[in-house]
N, C-alpha and C positions, 0 to 999 in steps of 0.2 A: 819453318815454310809450313805455310798450312796449304790442307788441302781443300779444295772448293768441291761441293756438290751441289748438281746439277737435279732440280726437280723434273722428273716428267711425268704427266699426264697420270699415268696409273701408280707413281709411287706420288704423285699428290691423294688422291681417294684410296688408295689403301690408307695415307695419314691420317686420312678423312674420319678412313670408317676406325680409326683404330681410335681414335676419340671419341667419336662416339659409343661404341661400344663402354669406354670406359668409364664414362660418363651414363652409362644406363639406356640409352639410347642404339637406335639402330637394328638392335635384332628386334623380330616378330613376334618376341612374348608378347615385350609392354602395350604400353596404349599406343596410338599411333600419336602423333606430331596430334598439336591443336592449328586449327585453322587460318591463316594471317587473320588481322584484322579487316576488315571492311567502313565503306567509312555511311556511320549516316547521318540523314542531313534533313534539318528541320526548319522549317520557314514561321516567322511571325509576320503577322502584321497587325496592323490600329489605325484607327479610320474614327475622324470626328464629323460626325454633322451637325446638319441647326438648318433651322426652319429659313427658309430666305426669304435675307432680311426685305422687310418695306421698305420704299424715301419715300419722302414727303418736304415737298417747296415752297417756301412763303415766299411772297417778296412784298416789300414795304417800301412807302417814300415819305419826309416831310423834313419840314423848316429846321429840323435840326436832330443830330443822330440816333436821341433818345425817341423821340416820335415813329420816325421808320421802321426803328427796333420794334417797335411795340405794335406798327402796323403788319411788319414782318412775321410777328409771333401768331398776334391774330387773322393773316391768312395761312400760313402752315397749318395755326390750329386745327381753321372750320375744315383741312382736307381733312382732316382724320377719319375714320369712322369711329359712330355714334360712341359704341363701347370705347372708345381710348382718349377719347378727346380729355378726359377727364387724367390722363397721363400726361399731356403736349410735354410741359416742363418739366417732368421727372427726369431726373441725369441717373437713374441707375436705368429706365425703360428705354431711352430713345439718345445718340448720340449725338451731338448739334453742330455742320459745320457753319458758320456766318462768313458771308462775304460783304462788304462794306463799300461805297465810294460816293464821294459826294464829286461838286461840278460846282461852277462859278460859271457865267457868261457873262461878267461884267455887272447884272443884278445881283440879288437872294440869292443863297449857298443852299442849294439844292441836297439833298439828300436819299442815299436807295442802302436798301439793307435788303438782301436774301439769307433766310436760311435752307437750310436741308436736313430734315431730320432722319435716320435710320434706325430702326428697333433690333435692342441687343436681342437675340436672340440666344437661346441656353446651349450648350455644345454637350451632346450626348458622344461617346468613346464604346468603340463597340473592339475589343481586341480574338483572333483566332490564331491555331497552329492547326501546320499539313504537316507532314512529310511527303506528299504528291508533288507543291509550287506554290510558290508564292502568290498566282492569282487564283488558286484553289484556297489560302486561307487568307483574300481581301477580302474574296467572298463571304464566305464565311463569317470575318469581321466588320461588314459592310450589315448583311443580315443582324447582326448581336446592337448595330448601334439604331439600327433601323426600330427593330424590336422595343428599345431601352428608348429610345423620343415617343416612343407610343405609338407606331408606324409601320407595323411588321413587315415583312413584303421587301419591293421597289419603293424602300420611300423618298428616293432623287426625285421619281416621276409622281411623289404627291404631293411637294411643294418645299421639299430637304432639299439643301444642297451638299457638296463633299469639302470639307476647311480643313483637311491633311487629312495626311497617308506617309504609314512608318512602314516598311519593309526591314525584316533582317534576316537574315543564314546563317544555320550555327550548324557546321558538319565537326563531328566527334565519329574517332573511329573505334567500333567497337567490336567483339571476338562473335563469333560466328557458334 
């Protein structure tokens, strides 16, 4: 027959003290046990900015689609600032959106074209880290992006717009 032993809090404490002594812990002469690990959080933010895109629209009409298109190009190119007119049809400088319509009211067909040019602006990315908050990291990332764009300070107030933002949070356990 097997004898059952009941554990009491005093017996458990004595057993734990014996284990600690056998393992080199528990006496006052050894080093104190290390502190428990504490979490360390790092926030990362990256922001992209670019000049606010300029948009210009031109319209043209004609008796055939090609004439309507050419009239729309003439109209929209004339609306560009003088310094940019030479790049009017440059696909690396402008994104072009075209809409065309044809109508016939029983007589000759009339064609109409509308062109919209939107300036392609370079993007500038800033990145920053903070142990305080993601907002602090993003504030520093915006300042970094603005500096790279050639507009230090608040470039959003100076004709730039935020095109993207990414936030991450990383927490690691570290010993104190």
